[in-house]
C-alpha positions in Angstrom: -11.8 -42.0 46.6 -8.1 -42.4 46.6 -5.3 -41.4 44.3 -3.9 -43.7 41.6 -0.7 -44.3 39.8 -1.3 -45.1 36.1 1.6 -46.1 34.0 1.2 -45.9 30.3 3.0 -44.8 27.1 2.8 -41.3 25.7 0.5 -42.7 23.0 -1.9 -44.0 25.6 -1.9 -41.0 27.8 -4.7 -38.9 26.3 -7.2 -41.8 26.3 -6.2 -43.0 29.8 -6.3 -39.4 31.3 -9.8 -38.8 29.8 -11.1 -42.1 31.2 -9.9 -41.3 34.7 -11.3 -37.8 34.6 -14.6 -39.0 33.3 -14.8 -41.5 36.2 -14.0 -38.9 38.8 -16.7 -36.5 37.4 -19.2 -39.4 37.5 -18.6 -40.0 41.2 -18.4 -36.3 42.0 -21.9 -36.0 40.5 -23.2 -39.1 42.4 -22.0 -37.8 45.7 -22.9 -34.1 45.1 -19.3 -32.9 45.2 -19.1 -29.5 43.5 -15.8 -28.2 44.8 -12.7 -30.2 44.0 -9.0 -29.9 42.9 -7.4 -32.3 40.5 -3.6 -32.4 40.2 -1.6 -34.2 37.6 1.9 -35.2 38.7 4.6 -36.2 36.2 7.9 -37.7 37.0 11.2 -36.0 36.0 13.2 -38.6 34.0 16.5 -37.0 35.2 15.6 -37.7 38.8 14.5 -41.3 38.3 15.7 -43.5 41.1 16.5 -40.7 43.5 14.8 -40.6 46.9 12.6 -37.6 47.6 
């Protein structure tokens, strides 16, 4: 599996986040993955447009 970038409004966030996490847990179970790390990255609006 690979990472994803999901763009949504604040109002959509909770539902979208839960859907993605549920999908990951489904595949972890299918493949027998018991150890994993999930990281949520949020952008800083003040740095929008700056190169990292």
